[in-house]
Each structure stands twice: as C-alpha cells, then as structure tokens.
C-alpha positions as CSV (number, residue, x, y, z in Angstrom):
1,X,35.5,32.5,-115.6
2,X,37.9,30.0,-113.9
3,X,36.9,26.3,-113.4
4,X,36.3,25.2,-110.0
5,X,37.7,22.6,-107.9
6,X,37.5,20.4,-104.8
7,X,40.0,20.6,-102.1
8,X,41.0,17.6,-100.2
9,X,40.5,19.5,-96.5
10,X,37.2,21.3,-97.2
11,X,34.0,19.5,-98.5
12,X,33.6,22.2,-101.4
13,X,35.5,25.7,-102.7
14,X,34.3,27.8,-105.7
15,X,36.5,30.7,-106.8
16,X,35.3,33.7,-109.1
17,X,37.7,36.4,-110.6
18,X,36.3,39.0,-108.8
19,X,37.5,40.3,-105.3
20,X,35.6,39.2,-102.6
21,X,35.0,39.9,-98.9
22,X,35.5,36.6,-97.0
23,X,34.1,36.4,-93.8
24,X,35.9,33.8,-91.4
25,X,33.4,32.0,-89.0
26,X,35.1,30.5,-85.9
27,X,32.6,29.4,-83.6
28,X,34.0,27.6,-80.6
29,X,31.4,25.3,-78.4
30,X,32.6,24.6,-75.3
31,X,30.8,21.5,-73.3
32,X,31.6,20.7,-69.6
33,X,29.3,18.2,-67.9
34,X,29.9,17.5,-64.0
35,X,27.7,14.7,-62.8
36,X,27.7,14.5,-59.0
37,X,26.2,11.3,-57.6
38,X,24.5,11.7,-54.4
39,X,21.6,9.5,-52.8
40,X,19.7,11.2,-55.6
41,X,22.0,11.5,-58.8
42,X,21.9,14.8,-60.5
43,X,23.3,16.2,-63.5
44,X,24.7,19.9,-64.4
45,X,25.4,20.9,-67.9
46,X,27.5,23.8,-68.7
47,X,27.7,25.4,-72.0
48,X,29.8,28.1,-73.2
49,X,29.6,29.9,-76.7
50,X,31.9,32.1,-78.3
51,X,30.4,35.0,-80.3
52,X,30.8,34.8,-84.2
53,X,33.8,36.9,-85.5
54,X,33.5,38.5,-89.1
55,X,36.7,39.5,-90.6
56,X,36.6,41.4,-93.8
57,X,39.8,40.9,-95.7
58,X,40.1,42.3,-99.4
59,X,42.3,40.2,-101.4
60,X,43.4,39.8,-105.1
61,X,43.6,36.0,-104.7
62,X,39.4,35.3,-104.5
63,X,39.1,32.8,-101.3
64,X,36.1,31.4,-99.7
65,X,37.6,29.6,-96.5
66,X,34.6,28.7,-94.4
67,X,36.0,27.4,-91.1
68,X,33.9,25.8,-88.1
69,X,35.9,24.3,-85.6
70,X,33.5,23.4,-83.2
71,X,35.0,22.2,-79.8
72,X,33.2,19.6,-77.8
73,X,35.1,18.8,-74.8
74,X,32.7,17.0,-72.1
75,X,34.1,16.8,-68.6
76,X,32.2,14.1,-66.5
77,X,32.7,14.1,-62.8
78,X,31.1,11.4,-60.7
79,X,31.2,11.6,-57.0
80,X,29.4,9.2,-55.2
81,X,28.3,9.5,-51.5
82,X,26.5,6.8,-49.7
83,X,24.5,8.1,-46.6
84,X,23.1,5.2,-44.5
85,X,19.3,5.2,-43.7
86,X,17.1,3.1,-41.7
87,X,18.9,3.3,-38.3
88,X,16.7,2.0,-35.7
89,X,16.8,4.3,-32.5
90,X,14.9,2.8,-29.7
91,X,12.8,5.0,-27.5
92,X,13.6,4.0,-23.7
93,X,10.7,2.6,-21.8
94,X,8.9,5.5,-19.0
95,X,8.7,4.5,-15.2
96,X,6.7,7.0,-13.4
97,X,7.1,7.1,-9.3
98,X,4.7,8.0,-7.0
99,X,3.2,7.6,-3.3
100,X,0.7,4.4,-3.3
101,X,-2.6,4.4,-2.7
102,X,-2.3,3.5,0.9
103,X,0.8,5.3,1.8
104,X,1.2,4.3,5.5
105,X,0.4,7.4,8.2
106,X,2.8,8.8,10.2
107,X,3.4,7.0,13.8
108,X,4.6,6.7,17.1
109,X,6.7,3.3,17.6
110,X,8.9,2.2,20.6
111,X,12.4,0.7,20.2
112,X,12.5,-2.9,19.3
113,X,9.3,-2.5,16.8
114,X,9.5,-4.7,13.9
115,X,8.0,-4.4,10.3
116,X,6.9,-1.2,10.5
117,X,5.2,0.3,7.5
118,X,7.4,3.3,6.1
119,X,6.6,3.9,2.6
120,X,4.2,2.7,-0.2
121,X,6.1,3.3,-3.5
122,X,4.0,3.1,-6.7
123,X,5.9,2.2,-9.9
124,X,4.0,2.7,-13.0
125,X,5.1,1.6,-16.7
126,X,4.1,4.1,-19.1
127,X,5.5,1.8,-22.0
128,X,4.1,-1.0,-24.1
129,X,7.1,-3.3,-23.4
130,X,7.8,-5.1,-20.1
131,X,10.4,-3.6,-17.6
132,X,12.7,-5.5,-15.5
133,X,13.5,-3.4,-12.5
134,X,17.2,-3.8,-11.1
135,X,17.5,-1.5,-8.4
136,X,16.3,0.7,-5.8
137,X,18.4,3.1,-3.5
138,X,16.6,5.0,-0.4
139,X,17.7,7.7,1.5
140,X,17.2,8.3,5.3
141,X,16.4,11.5,6.6
142,X,15.3,12.7,10.4
143,X,16.3,13.3,13.8
144,X,17.1,9.6,14.6
145,X,20.3,7.7,14.2
146,X,19.5,5.5,11.0
147,X,22.5,3.3,11.1
148,X,22.1,2.4,14.7
149,X,18.4,2.8,15.2
150,X,17.2,0.7,12.3
151,X,18.6,-2.7,12.1
152,X,16.6,-4.1,9.0
153,X,15.1,-2.0,5.8
154,X,12.8,-4.7,4.1
155,X,11.2,-4.1,0.6
156,X,7.7,-6.2,-0.3
157,X,5.7,-6.1,-3.4
158,X,2.2,-5.1,-1.6
159,X,0.2,-7.7,-3.6
160,X,-3.0,-6.4,-2.3
161,X,-2.1,-2.8,-2.2
162,X,-3.2,-2.2,1.6
163,X,-0.3,-0.4,2.9
164,X,-0.1,-3.4,5.5
165,X,2.7,-6.2,6.0
166,X,-0.1,-9.2,5.5
167,X,-0.4,-12.5,3.6
168,X,-0.6,-10.8,0.1
169,X,2.7,-9.4,0.4
170,X,6.1,-11.0,-0.9
171,X,9.6,-10.0,-0.1
172,X,11.7,-8.7,-2.7
173,X,14.9,-7.6,-1.1
174,X,16.6,-6.2,2.2
175,X,18.8,-3.8,3.0
176,X,20.8,-1.6,6.2
177,X,21.5,1.9,6.1
178,X,25.4,2.6,5.5
179,X,25.3,5.7,7.9
180,X,23.2,8.0,9.8
181,X,20.8,10.0,7.0
182,X,22.8,7.7,4.6
183,X,21.2,5.2,1.8
184,X,20.4,1.7,1.3
185,X,20.3,-0.2,-2.0
186,X,18.1,-3.0,-2.8
187,X,18.9,-5.2,-5.8
188,X,16.9,-7.4,-7.7
189,X,14.9,-8.3,-10.8
190,X,11.2,-7.7,-10.6
191,X,9.1,-7.7,-13.8
192,X,6.8,-5.0,-14.5
193,X,4.2,-5.5,-17.5
194,X,3.6,-3.1,-20.3
195,X,1.3,-0.5,-18.9
196,X,1.5,-2.4,-15.6
197,X,1.4,-0.9,-11.8
198,X,3.6,-2.1,-9.1
199,X,2.8,-1.0,-5.4
200,X,6.1,-1.6,-3.1
201,X,6.0,-1.4,1.0
202,X,8.9,-0.2,2.6
203,X,8.9,-1.6,6.6
204,X,11.7,-0.7,9.4
205,X,12.7,-2.9,12.1
206,X,14.2,-1.0,14.9
207,X,17.1,-2.3,17.5
208,X,16.1,-2.3,21.2
209,X,18.4,0.4,21.8
210,X,17.2,2.6,18.8
211,X,17.8,6.3,20.0
212,X,14.7,8.8,20.1
213,X,14.0,10.6,17.4
214,X,12.4,10.7,14.0
215,X,12.9,8.4,11.2
216,X,11.5,8.9,7.4
217,X,12.4,6.9,3.7
218,X,12.6,8.7,0.6
219,X,13.3,7.9,-2.9
220,X,15.4,11.2,-3.5
221,X,16.2,11.3,-7.3
222,X,15.1,9.8,-10.4
223,X,18.1,7.9,-10.6
224,X,17.6,6.1,-7.5
225,X,15.6,3.6,-9.6
226,X,17.0,1.6,-12.2
227,X,15.9,-0.9,-14.9
228,X,15.7,-2.1,-18.5
229,X,13.3,-2.9,-21.0
230,X,12.9,-6.4,-21.7
231,X,12.6,-6.1,-25.6
232,X,16.3,-4.3,-26.2
233,X,17.8,-4.1,-23.0
234,X,18.0,-0.5,-22.7
235,X,18.1,1.4,-19.5
236,X,14.6,2.8,-18.6
237,X,13.7,6.4,-18.3
238,X,12.6,7.7,-14.9
239,X,10.4,10.5,-13.5
240,X,8.5,11.5,-10.3
241,X,11.3,11.8,-7.8
242,X,11.4,13.0,-4.9
243,X,8.7,10.5,-3.0
244,X,8.8,10.7,0.8
245,X,7.2,8.4,3.3
246,X,6.1,8.2,6.3
247,X,7.6,10.1,9.5
248,X,8.0,7.2,12.3
249,X,8.7,8.7,15.7
250,X,10.7,6.9,18.6
251,X,8.9,8.4,21.7
252,X,11.0,7.2,24.3
253,X,11.8,4.0,26.6
254,X,8.7,1.2,27.0
255,X,5.9,2.1,29.2
256,X,5.8,-0.2,32.0
257,X,3.4,-0.7,34.8
258,X,4.2,0.3,38.3
259,X,2.5,-1.1,41.0
260,X,2.0,0.9,44.3
261,X,1.1,-1.3,47.4
262,X,0.0,0.6,50.8
263,X,-0.3,-1.4,53.6
264,X,-3.8,-0.8,55.0
265,X,-5.9,-3.3,57.1
266,X,-7.5,-4.7,53.9
267,X,-4.6,-4.6,51.3
268,X,-5.4,-2.6,48.2
269,X,-3.3,-2.5,44.9
270,X,-3.6,0.5,42.8
271,X,-2.0,0.5,39.3
272,X,0.0,3.7,38.2
273,X,-0.3,4.6,34.6
274,X,1.8,7.1,32.9
275,X,-0.7,8.4,30.0
276,X,1.0,8.6,26.5
277,X,-0.7,9.2,22.9
278,X,-1.2,5.7,22.2
279,X,-4.6,6.0,20.5
280,X,-8.2,7.0,21.6
281,X,-8.3,4.4,24.7
282,X,-6.9,5.3,28.0
283,X,-4.8,2.3,28.6
284,X,-1.2,2.0,28.1
285,X,0.1,-0.4,25.2
286,X,3.5,-1.4,24.6
287,X,3.2,-2.2,21.4
288,X,1.6,0.8,19.4
289,X,-1.5,0.4,16.7
290,X,0.9,0.2,13.8
291,X,3.2,-2.4,15.1
292,X,-0.2,-4.9,16.1
293,X,-1.4,-3.7,12.3
294,X,1.8,-4.9,10.6
295,X,2.0,-8.1,12.6
296,X,-1.4,-9.5,12.3
297,X,-2.3,-8.4,9.3
298,X,-5.3,-6.2,9.9
299,X,-5.9,-2.4,9.8
300,X,-5.4,0.2,12.5
301,X,-9.0,0.8,12.9
302,X,-9.6,-3.1,13.8
303,X,-6.9,-2.7,16.7
304,X,-8.4,0.5,18.0
305,X,-11.7,-1.3,17.9
306,X,-10.5,-4.4,19.7
307,X,-8.6,-2.2,22.3
308,X,-11.6,-0.2,23.0
309,X,-13.1,-3.6,24.2
310,X,-10.5,-3.8,27.1
311,X,-10.3,-7.3,26.6
312,X,-6.8,-9.1,27.6
313,X,-3.8,-8.9,24.6
314,X,-4.7,-12.5,23.5
315,X,-8.0,-12.4,23.0
316,X,-7.6,-9.3,21.2
317,X,-4.9,-10.7,19.0
318,X,-7.3,-13.6,18.5
319,X,-10.1,-11.1,17.3
320,X,-7.5,-9.1,15.2
321,X,-6.4,-12.1,13.4
322,X,-9.6,-13.6,12.3
323,X,-11.2,-10.0,11.3
324,X,-7.9,-9.8,8.9
325,X,-8.5,-13.3,7.5
326,X,-12.1,-12.8,7.2
327,X,-11.7,-9.3,5.4
328,X,-15.3,-8.1,6.4
329,X,-16.1,-8.8,9.9
330,X,-15.7,-6.7,12.8
331,X,-14.7,-7.4,16.4
332,X,-18.5,-6.7,17.4
333,X,-19.4,-9.7,15.2
334,X,-17.0,-12.0,16.7
335,X,-17.7,-11.3,20.5
336,X,-21.7,-11.8,19.3
337,X,-20.8,-15.0,17.9
338,X,-19.0,-16.0,21.4
339,X,-22.2,-16.3,22.6
340,X,-23.0,-19.8,20.9
341,X,-19.7,-20.7,19.5
342,X,-16.1,-21.7,20.8
343,X,-13.1,-19.9,19.0
344,X,-12.4,-23.0,16.9
345,X,-16.2,-23.0,15.8
346,X,-15.9,-19.1,14.8
347,X,-12.8,-20.0,12.8
348,X,-14.6,-22.8,11.0
349,X,-17.7,-20.4,10.2
350,X,-15.3,-18.1,8.5
351,X,-13.9,-21.3,6.7
352,X,-10.2,-20.9,8.8
353,X,-8.4,-24.1,9.8
354,X,-8.1,-23.8,13.6
355,X,-4.7,-25.7,13.9
356,X,-3.2,-23.7,11.3
357,X,-4.7,-20.5,12.9
358,X,-3.4,-21.2,16.4
359,X,0.2,-21.9,14.8
360,X,0.4,-18.8,12.9
361,X,-1.3,-16.6,15.5
362,X,1.3,-17.6,18.1
363,X,4.1,-16.7,15.6
364,X,3.0,-13.4,14.8
365,X,2.6,-12.6,18.7
366,X,6.1,-13.6,19.0
367,X,7.1,-10.7,16.8
368,X,5.5,-8.1,19.4
369,X,6.6,-7.2,22.8
370,X,4.7,-8.9,25.9
371,X,1.7,-6.4,26.9
372,X,1.0,-6.4,30.8
373,X,-3.0,-7.1,31.4
374,X,-5.0,-5.3,34.0
375,X,-7.0,-7.9,36.1
376,X,-9.9,-6.3,34.8
377,X,-9.1,-7.3,31.2
378,X,-8.1,-10.5,32.1
379,X,-11.5,-11.0,34.3
380,X,-13.4,-9.5,31.0
381,X,-11.3,-11.7,28.4
382,X,-12.1,-14.9,30.2
383,X,-15.7,-13.9,30.7
384,X,-16.0,-12.7,27.0
385,X,-18.0,-9.7,28.7
386,X,-19.5,-8.1,25.9
387,X,-21.0,-5.3,27.5
388,X,-18.2,-2.5,26.3
389,X,-18.7,-3.5,22.7
390,X,-19.5,0.1,21.3
391,X,-20.9,-1.4,17.9
392,X,-24.0,-3.2,18.8
393,X,-27.4,-2.2,19.7
394,X,-28.1,-4.2,23.0
395,X,-31.8,-3.2,23.2
396,X,-32.5,-5.5,20.3
397,X,-30.3,-8.5,21.9
398,X,-31.3,-11.1,24.2
399,X,-32.0,-10.4,27.9
400,X,-28.9,-13.0,28.4
401,X,-26.7,-10.6,26.8
402,X,-25.5,-8.6,29.6
403,X,-22.3,-8.5,31.7
404,X,-21.3,-12.1,32.8
405,X,-23.2,-13.9,30.4
406,X,-21.7,-17.2,30.1
407,X,-20.1,-17.9,26.6
408,X,-19.7,-21.7,25.1
409,X,-16.1,-21.9,26.4
410,X,-13.2,-20.0,27.2
411,X,-10.2,-21.7,25.2
412,X,-7.4,-18.6,24.3
413,X,-5.0,-20.2,22.0
414,X,-5.9,-23.9,23.1
415,X,-5.1,-26.4,19.9
C-alpha cells in the first residue's frame, strides 16, 4: 500500500495500487436573473443545468480527480418604467334645451308691432356645478324677409315663466338678423345654478314697412348654445336642439276705418269695416291681441275679455293693466267696482299707486299703434256701461245695474 498525500489544489486525494475506473463529474450551473422594474416589480430566474457526464478511463496510474466546477453567472437587468396615475379628467356640465312651459302661440300681427313673443326657450343644467351661459344663436325661417322686416330681436330672462313680456322679466341681450333666413347672435354672461332651470323669452319688433309673410325663430343645432362650467371653465355639453318657436304672420297693411257719408235730408254716417281674423269680436283692432298682451303685461285671454266689453281703447287698456298688476281679478270685477269707486280708488283697493300707474300705463300705450274708437265705444266707455259684461249674473245685481247707470266719476288717464 502506498502512502497518501494532500494535493494543494484539491481538498483530498487518496491513491491505491490497483487500477480503478475514474469518473469525471463536470456539472455546470448557469444562473441568469432578469429583473424588470415596472409599477409592480417582478423578478424572473432562469436556471440552466448541464447533465452529468460519466467517462470511464482505465489507466495504470491510479488517479481520483473529482472535478466540480460550478458556474454561477447571475445577470441582473433592471428596467424602470414610470406610469403616471391620478390624472383628473373633468366631466363636462350637461345642458338640455327644450320649449318653455308657456311657449307663445302662433299669432297674426301688423307691421310696426313691437316686442312680440316668438320663443320661450327652457335651459336646464343637469349637472351639480354652476354654469355660465356665454352665447346663443338663433336661425330665422319663414317667407318674410327677416333682415328687412325685423328691426330688433330681444332676449329676456322670463322671471315669472309666463311666456309674456312683463315686469317680471329682465333684458339679457339684443341682436339683429344678418340676412333673410340668417342668424342673430347674443353674447352675455348669464349664470345657471347647479340643477337649475332658466326660461328665456325671445321677442320680435317689426319695422313699419315689414314685408308680409311668416317669421319664425329656432335654435338650429346644439352648438348654437355655448357656456362654461364655473368650477373648471370647461365648455358645456348641450343637447336638445332643434327648438323651434312660434310662427308670426304679417297679414298685410294696417286696417283703417272708412267713413262713407251719404247726403240725405237727415245725414247719417255709416262706418264700413273690413273684417279680419283678429279675435272673437267683430270689431277691427289695429293692434293684435298678442301685441296688447305683450305691451300691457296681461294674458291674451284678458285682452279678449276686455274687447268683448266694447269699451273705448283707453278704458280697455286701464282694465288690462289693472288685471296684470292684480294677477287674479277679471275685467268684470273691475267694471262692477266702477259702480261705487273711481279709478284711483280701484287702484288703491288693489294696492296700486295711482300716479305711478298713470305714468307707466301711458308709456306702455305709446308702444302701441293708435286705435280708432267708434262712437258707441266712446259712449259706452264714458258711461262705463256694464250691460255687455258676459261674466256677471245681473239677476242678482241691484236694479240700478242697467244701461246708463251712473258711476262715481269718469276719469280715463287723469292723474
């Protein structure tokens, strides 16, 4: 037996005189680590192992040389990718367009008529943020010449939502049409509260030489209404167009009275009237019912009821205006009160200052065309004859309530 020895490059070596088969073990271990840093870091490890190789080598020199050469080669690759998050994308405020609750009816007017209601536009804020409306564009249509016939297009905030131009409304902006069937653009800054609703009233004023035909406004497309939200200043999103207004018809020249005098031993004067579709009464009026309602702030129904009384125009206007300010009274109520009260006392009864009433009424009458009263209307108005009132049961009234009854005083428009 030979002696053993330690080799410097091996942990242990033992030799024997007999021949042996020497296996050579060469394992190779390769470790590759690839790390990719994303918003959620992850590590991928790849192991590659080479199988053992057994080699039988007979030799006369006994050799036992185990060789174990592990190779560990880690490779680390780090790639950092930063993805921004938390970016706010505001949702635009949503505005809905529709006809208002008291959309004006189609009407027949005369050239020169002013402040005729043509469209009530309802604007609803469907968002929880306030909105500032910055613009409105109207498109004209109809057979009439809009540029030549319409002198002014006015936009009001309809404060009492009744579709009439009265004391509850405030002027937002004015415009004119740039061409026949053209557009009229309003600019402004009108605030619409969160989940709020505003009703806007569009009125037409016609020239004295406006061509006959039809006139009609409309909001043609959603982009015709603009605005921004009060929180971020982003444009609003609008839907609901088109919204089309009333048809206003100018039917020809202003009707006039023609007096035909026939010489006879007893001269008689016979008025000749050309009937036109001006309402349920048979008399001809220069100003249509809608024009009077717009000027005096009352409803068309009140105008028609006053005209059925066949009073002179001044007395009718006084009754219309008192009904507008009272809000609930009817022409028959006022005529009944005239049995015992003067006009200033009637105003006081309804809480109306007489001096202010006279100045305001005269200003409103000045916006209308002069009416021509018949002698019968003048006599009936001067006597305040209540016999034609269709709204009072005279069987329950005093016997003095008959044609020619004496009223306290006659004072049309006297301050």
